[in-house]
Structures are given as C-alpha cells and as structure tokens.
C-alpha positions in Angstrom: -25.2 -61.8 -86.0 -24.8 -58.1 -86.9 -22.0 -57.9 -84.3 -20.4 -60.9 -86.0 -20.6 -59.2 -89.4 -19.1 -56.0 -88.0 -16.3 -58.1 -86.6 -15.7 -59.8 -89.9 -15.4 -56.5 -91.8 -12.3 -55.8 -89.7 -10.3 -58.3 -91.7 -10.9 -56.7 -95.0 -7.8 -56.6 -97.1 -5.9 -59.2 -95.0 -7.6 -62.6 -95.3 -7.8 -63.4 -99.0 -8.3 -65.9 -100.4 -9.9 -66.9 -97.1 -13.3 -65.4 -96.3 -14.2 -62.6 -93.9 -15.5 -64.2 -90.7 -16.6 -62.8 -87.3 -17.6 -64.9 -84.2 -19.5 -63.9 -81.1 -20.3 -65.9 -78.0 -23.5 -65.1 -76.1 -24.9 -66.5 -72.8 -27.9 -65.2 -70.8 -28.2 -62.3 -73.3 -24.6 -61.1 -72.5 -21.7 -61.1 -75.0 -18.9 -63.1 -73.6 -16.4 -62.6 -76.4 -16.0 -61.6 -80.0 -13.3 -61.9 -82.6 -12.5 -61.9 -86.3 -10.3 -63.7 -88.8 -7.4 -61.2 -89.0 -5.1 -62.6 -91.6 -4.6 -65.4 -94.1 -2.9 -68.3 -92.3 -3.9 -66.9 -88.9 -6.4 -68.1 -86.3 -9.9 -68.4 -87.5 -12.5 -66.2 -85.9 -14.0 -69.0 -83.8 -10.7 -70.0 -82.3 -9.6 -66.4 -81.6 -13.0 -65.9 -79.8 -12.8 -69.1 -77.8 -9.4 -68.1 -76.5 -11.0 -65.0 -74.9 -13.3 -67.1 -72.8 -12.7 -68.4 -69.2 -12.9 -72.1 -68.6 -16.5 -73.4 -68.9 -17.8 -70.0 -70.2 -19.0 -71.6 -73.4 -21.0 -74.4 -71.7 -24.6 -73.8 -72.7 -23.7 -70.6 -74.7 -24.6 -69.7 -78.2 -22.0 -69.0 -80.9 -22.9 -66.6 -83.7 -20.7 -66.9 -86.9 -21.5 -65.5 -90.3 -20.0 -68.5 -92.2 -20.3 -72.2 -91.6 -17.3 -73.3 -89.3 -14.6 -75.3 -91.1 -14.3 -79.0 -90.4 -11.0 -79.9 -92.1 -7.3 -79.4 -91.3 -5.8 -76.6 -93.4 -3.4 -74.0 -92.1 -5.2 -74.3 -88.8 -7.1 -77.1 -87.0 -10.8 -77.6 -87.7 -13.1 -75.0 -85.9 -15.8 -77.6 -85.4 -13.7 -79.6 -83.0 -12.9 -76.5 -80.9 -16.6 -75.5 -80.8 -17.6 -79.0 -79.7 -14.9 -79.2 -77.1 -15.7 -75.7 -75.7 -19.2 -76.9 -74.9 -21.4 -74.6 -77.0 -25.0 -75.8 -77.0 -26.2 -73.7 -80.0 -24.6 -72.3 -83.1 -26.2 -69.7 -85.3 -24.8 -69.4 -88.9 -25.1 -66.9 -91.7 -24.8 -69.4 -94.5 -23.2 -72.6 -95.6 -19.5 -72.5 -96.8 -19.3 -73.4 -100.5 -15.7 -74.6 -100.1 -15.9 -78.3 -101.3 -13.9 -79.2 -98.2 -16.8 -77.9 -96.0 -20.1 -77.5 -97.9 -22.4 -78.5 -95.1 -20.1 -81.0 -93.4 -19.3 -78.5 -90.6 -22.9 -78.1 -89.8 -23.4 -81.9 -89.9 -20.5 -82.4 -87.5 -21.9 -79.9 -85.0 -25.4 -81.4 -85.3 -24.0 -84.9 -84.7 -22.4 -83.6 -81.5 -25.8 -82.6 -80.2 -25.4 -78.9 -80.9 -28.6 -77.0 -82.0 -28.0 -75.3 -85.4 -29.8 -72.4 -86.9 -28.6 -71.3 -90.3 -29.6 -68.6 -92.8 -29.6 -65.7 -90.3 -28.9 -62.4 -92.1 -27.9 -64.6 -95.0 -28.1 -61.9 -97.7 -25.9 -59.5 -95.7 -23.4 -62.3 -95.0 -23.2 -63.4 -98.6 -22.8 -59.8 -99.7 -19.9 -59.4 -97.3 -18.1 -62.4 -98.8 -19.1 -62.0 -102.4 -15.4 -62.3 -103.6 -14.9 -65.5 -101.7 -18.2 -67.0 -102.9 -17.5 -66.1 -106.5 -13.9 -67.5 -106.2 -15.2 -70.8 -104.8 -18.3 -71.3 -107.0 -17.2 -69.9 -110.3 -13.4 -70.4 -110.3 -12.6 -66.8 -111.1 -12.0 -63.6 -109.1 -14.9 -61.4 -108.1 -14.6 -58.4 -110.4 -15.2 -54.7 -109.7 -15.1 -52.2 -112.6 -14.6 -48.5 -111.8 -15.1 -45.6 -114.2 -14.2 -42.0 -113.3 -15.9 -39.9 -115.9 -17.4 -36.5 -116.7 -21.2 -36.0 -116.6 -21.3 -36.8 -120.3 -19.5 -40.1 -120.0 -16.0 -39.2 -121.0 -12.9 -40.4 -119.2 -10.3 -38.1 -120.9 -9.9 -35.4 -123.5 -9.3 -36.4 -127.1 -5.5 -36.0 -126.5 -5.6 -38.5 -123.6 -5.4 -35.9 -120.7 -7.4 -37.2 -117.7 -5.7 -35.8 -114.6 -7.8 -35.1 -112.7 -11.4 -35.6 -113.7 -12.5 -36.5 -110.2 -11.7 -34.8 -106.9 -9.3 -35.6 -104.1 -11.8 -37.4 -101.9 -12.8 -39.6 -104.8 -9.2 -40.5 -105.4 -8.7 -41.4 -101.8 -11.7 -43.7 -101.9 -10.2 -45.4 -104.9 -7.0 -46.1 -102.9 -9.1 -47.5 -100.1 -10.7 -50.0 -102.5 -7.3 -50.9 -103.9 -6.2 -51.8 -100.3 -9.2 -54.1 -99.8 -9.0 -56.1 -103.0 -6.4 -58.6 -104.1 -5.4 -57.0 -107.4 -5.8 -53.9 -109.5 -5.8 -54.1 -113.3 -5.3 -51.7 -116.2 -4.6 -52.1 -119.9 -1.3 -51.4 -121.7 -2.7 -48.1 -123.1 -3.3 -46.7 -119.6 0.3 -47.5 -118.7 1.7 -45.9 -121.8 -0.4 -42.7 -121.5 -0.7 -42.2 -117.7 2.3 -44.1 -116.3 0.5 -45.1 -113.1 2.1 -46.7 -110.0 -1.0 -48.7 -109.1 -0.1 -48.5 -105.4 -2.0 -47.4 -102.3 -1.4 -43.9 -101.3 -3.3 -41.2 -99.3 -4.1 -43.8 -96.6 -2.5 -46.7 -94.8 -3.0 -50.1 -96.5 -1.3 -52.8 -98.3 -0.6 -52.6 -102.0 -2.6 -54.9 -104.3 -1.1 -57.0 -107.0 -0.6 -54.9 -110.1 -1.8 -56.6 -113.3 -1.4 -55.1 -116.8 -3.2 -56.6 -119.8 -0.7 -56.4 -122.6 -1.2 -58.9 -125.4 2.0 -57.9 -127.4 4.0 -56.3 -124.5 3.7 -52.7 -125.6 4.7 -51.1 -122.3 8.2 -49.8 -121.8 10.6 -51.4 -119.2 10.9 -48.0 -117.6 7.2 -47.8 -116.7 6.7 -46.8 -113.0 4.5 -49.8 -112.4 7.5 -52.1 -113.0 9.7 -50.3 -110.5 7.9 -50.4 -107.2 9.5 -51.7 -104.0 7.8 -55.1 -104.4 8.6 -55.7 -108.1 7.5 -59.3 -108.0 3.9 -58.2 -107.4 3.6 -56.8 -110.9 2.1 -59.3 -113.4 1.8 -58.9 -117.1 -1.0 -60.8 -118.9 0.3 -61.4 -122.4 0.3 -64.0 -125.2 2.9 -66.2 -126.9 2.9 -63.8 -129.9 4.7 -61.1 -127.8 8.2 -60.4 -129.1 10.9 -62.3 -127.3 13.2 -59.2 -126.9 10.4 -57.3 -125.1 9.7 -60.4 -123.0 13.3 -60.6 -121.8 13.5 -56.8 -121.1 10.3 -56.8 -119.0 11.2 -60.0 -117.1 14.5 -58.3 -116.3 12.6 -55.8 -114.2 11.3 -58.5 -111.9 7.8 -58.6 -113.4 5.9 -61.9 -113.8 4.8 -62.6 -117.3 1.7 -64.9 -117.6 0.8 -66.3 -121.1 -2.9 -66.4 -121.8 -4.8 -67.8 -124.8 -5.6 -65.2 -127.5 -8.8 -64.8 -129.4 -9.1 -64.4 -133.2 -8.4 -60.6 -132.8 -5.1 -61.4 -131.0 -6.4 -60.0 -127.7 -6.3 -62.0 -124.5 -9.3 -64.2 -123.8 -10.5 -62.8 -120.5 -12.4 -65.8 -119.2 -9.3 -67.9 -119.5 -7.2 -65.2 -118.0 -9.6 -64.9 -115.0 -9.3 -68.7 -114.4 -5.5 -68.4 -114.5 -5.6 -65.6 -111.9 -7.9 -67.6 -109.7 -5.5 -70.6 -109.9 -2.8 -68.2 -108.5 -4.9 -67.2 -105.6 -6.5 -64.0 -106.9 -10.0 -63.9 -105.5 -10.9 -60.2 -106.1 -10.0 -57.9 -109.0 -10.3 -54.1 -109.3 -10.4 -53.1 -112.9 -9.4 -49.5 -113.4 -8.6 -49.7 -117.1 -9.8 -47.5 -120.0 -12.9 -47.7 -122.1 -11.5 -50.6 -124.3 -10.6 -52.8 -121.3 -13.9 -52.1 -119.6 -15.9 -52.9 -122.8 -14.0 -56.2 -123.1 -14.9 -57.3 -119.5 -18.6 -56.3 -120.0 -18.8 -58.1 -123.4 -17.4 -61.2 -121.7 -20.0 -61.0 -118.9 -17.2 -60.5 -116.3 -18.5 -57.7 -114.2 -19.9 -58.4 -110.7 -20.0 -54.8 -109.5 -19.7 -51.5 -111.5 -18.9 -48.1 -110.0 -19.5 -44.9 -112.0 -17.8 -41.9 -110.4 -19.3 -38.9 -112.1 -17.5 -35.6 -111.9 -19.3 -32.3 -112.2 -17.8 -31.3 -115.6 -18.5 -31.7 -119.3 -15.9 -32.8 -121.9 -17.9 -33.2 -125.1 -18.2 -35.7 -127.9 -14.6 -35.4 -128.9 -13.5 -36.8 -125.5 -12.8 -40.5 -124.9 -15.8 -42.6 -123.9 -15.9 -44.5 -120.6 -17.0 -47.7 -122.5 -16.1 -48.4 -126.1 -17.9 -50.7 -128.5 -20.1 -53.5 -127.1 -21.2 -54.7 -130.5 -24.9 -54.3 -129.7 -27.5 -54.5 -132.5 -30.6 -54.8 -130.2 -31.3 -52.7 -127.2 -32.9 -55.8 -125.5 -29.4 -57.3 -125.4 -27.8 -54.4 -123.6 -26.2 -55.4 -120.3 -28.3 -54.2 -117.4 -27.4 -53.3 -113.8 -29.2 -52.9 -110.5 -28.4 -49.8 -108.4 -27.0 -50.7 -105.0 -26.3 -47.3 -103.5 -25.2 -43.8 -104.2 -22.6 -41.7 -102.4 -21.2 -38.2 -102.7 -17.6 -37.1 -102.4 -17.7 -33.3 -102.6 -18.9 -32.6 -106.2 -18.5 -36.2 -107.4 -21.4 -38.6 -107.3 -20.6 -42.3 -107.0 -23.2 -44.7 -108.4 -22.6 -48.3 -107.4 -24.3 -51.1 -109.5 -24.3 -54.9 -109.5 -24.9 -56.9 -112.7 -28.6 -57.7 -113.2 -28.4 -61.2 -114.5 -32.2 -61.4 -115.0 -32.2 -58.3 -117.2 -34.9 -56.5 -115.1 -35.7 -52.9 -116.1 
C-alpha cells in the first residue's frame, strides 16, 4: 500500500477534480506492475497497471489501491469490471470512495465476483493524501490552504505596504510548488492593488493554477498583471452585483471571468456561498495567499483546512501590518485552534504547518 501511495503522489497537480490514485499488483511476494492516475480524463491507475501485465499474470494476484475502485461509466469504463476480468483474487483498499456514484458499490461488486476484500489499510495516510478530493465530495466546497509569510512578530508588511521580500528565495520556490499542485490561488483586491502579482508558477516547472481575486466592488485596475497572462480566461474575479457596470465591462474586456456572489450586510462577499460556487465549477482545492483581511475572513467563516505560517528571521514592529486582522473574539475559549502537523526549514525561514483542530483541543 505504501508503494501505491507513492505512485499516487506522482499525479499531483494533474488529476483534479479526480483523486490521486496508485495501484500495485503483487503475486508470490513479487511486484508485477504499478501505475498511477496521471491526468484528469486519462486512464485510471488500475487500468494503467493492468495494461502492464502479461496475459494471466493477474490470476490469483493481489491488487493494492489506495481508493475504492470505481464501478460506474464516466470518462473511462468502470475499473471493477477490468479487475474482475483480469482475475485478481484479492483487493486491498485504503478507504471507501465518498463519491455518491461509488460509495461502497465498487467494493460490493468485487465481493460479489468472489474477490477477497481488505479495506482500511493505511487509511489515515490515504485520506490525508486525498484531503482535497474528500472535502470536495463530502462538503461541496474546495479544500482550503491558507499561507502567511510573516516576520517573527507576526507582520506581513511595513506600515506603507512594502512586503518584498520578507521570506527567502527557497521559501518563495516552495510557494510556487504549492501553486502548481492546487487548483486555484486566491488573493484579495488590496493585494493586487499594492503588489500587482502575476499569480503564476515560476522558479520551477508546473502548470499555472486558476487565479482568483476577491473584489466585491471591482477595485482592481484593468491593467493589473494578473489580468494579462497568456491564459487570460483562467483569471476569475469574485464580485457582487453592486460593482459598477463600467468597471465590470472594462475588466471583462481583458478576458477575465466575473462571478457574482452573494454579499453580506457589510457588502463583502459571503465566503461560504463563494466556495460552493467555485466547487460547482470544478475547483476542488484552493491556495489562499491574501493579506490579513482575507485570511481573517476565511478563519471567521471556519474555512481553513490547513494553515501554513512561514516565519522569516526578522522583526518589523507593531506599526507593521498584521498577518491576521480582526476575528471579533471576546472570549479566548472561542479562539480558533490548530494542530501542528510538521515543521520545515528553508534557510533562515521556519515553516509551521497546521490543520484546523475542530475539537478545540489545547
């Protein structure tokens, strides 16, 4: 199963909104073949692996796969049929697929064909690998990663807005690696106005994510760099119906897609509704790189699955801009809490990676 998980990782950044899946065939303690789901719409891992086998190789063999095999016709035929026809006698599965089209039916079909099933092997690792897919399927929204690049005293910029560069080159390269792996990167309108980012993948090879800007009243200029990338249709603006029509026309003329979202009493976009809208358009993972205001909005809304704090070895002082703005807390017991997953070091920068502690454990 660990080999299957390592195979699955090879599809990162290419399979969404499909899950990451690896498959391994074993017979008499020997690996006969292994493969992974390489791209959305392409062959599933099980099919790609079976194609590697010689006739009758699978007879009496065990198939290891980190996610329940599909049993429905989608962009490809059902994997269960191919597994049964190949002659596997045993299938070991990481966990059940929550997709309503599968959800235990794949396991049932294999069992009805006389195949021995063992499920729940390395389940925690398998679920962690496909956290975006599982969130997308079970909650109807993208899996959300927030990232803050800050000084040791929790500031993301000087009082005048200057922020380039707080973190080092290796940290910035790691940010681009994350961009290449997730479906979309998001910032707020203030970040675009002050920093004029491109929101593309540089410093390494990888595909550019969707570029999403939260801009309730369409404040950004039509000349912003983010609107003039080679794939202009992959820039989306989340806005509201209160945005001026002349700004709407000017921004649409750049090729950007404008998506109207419900607004709250404060006129700002209602993030839960916006996340459902993104999910309906196939966005299963979101990398939020906004400023302190946008981050605070996501945290207040409970929309943070993972949180990365990249702390640089510098001090800015109380007059700098905070990494997180107001959360409206009046009791410490209601403060959002997180569980530390791991720490990493990139030269003098320390990366702290957390996941939301839904139980509020200290």
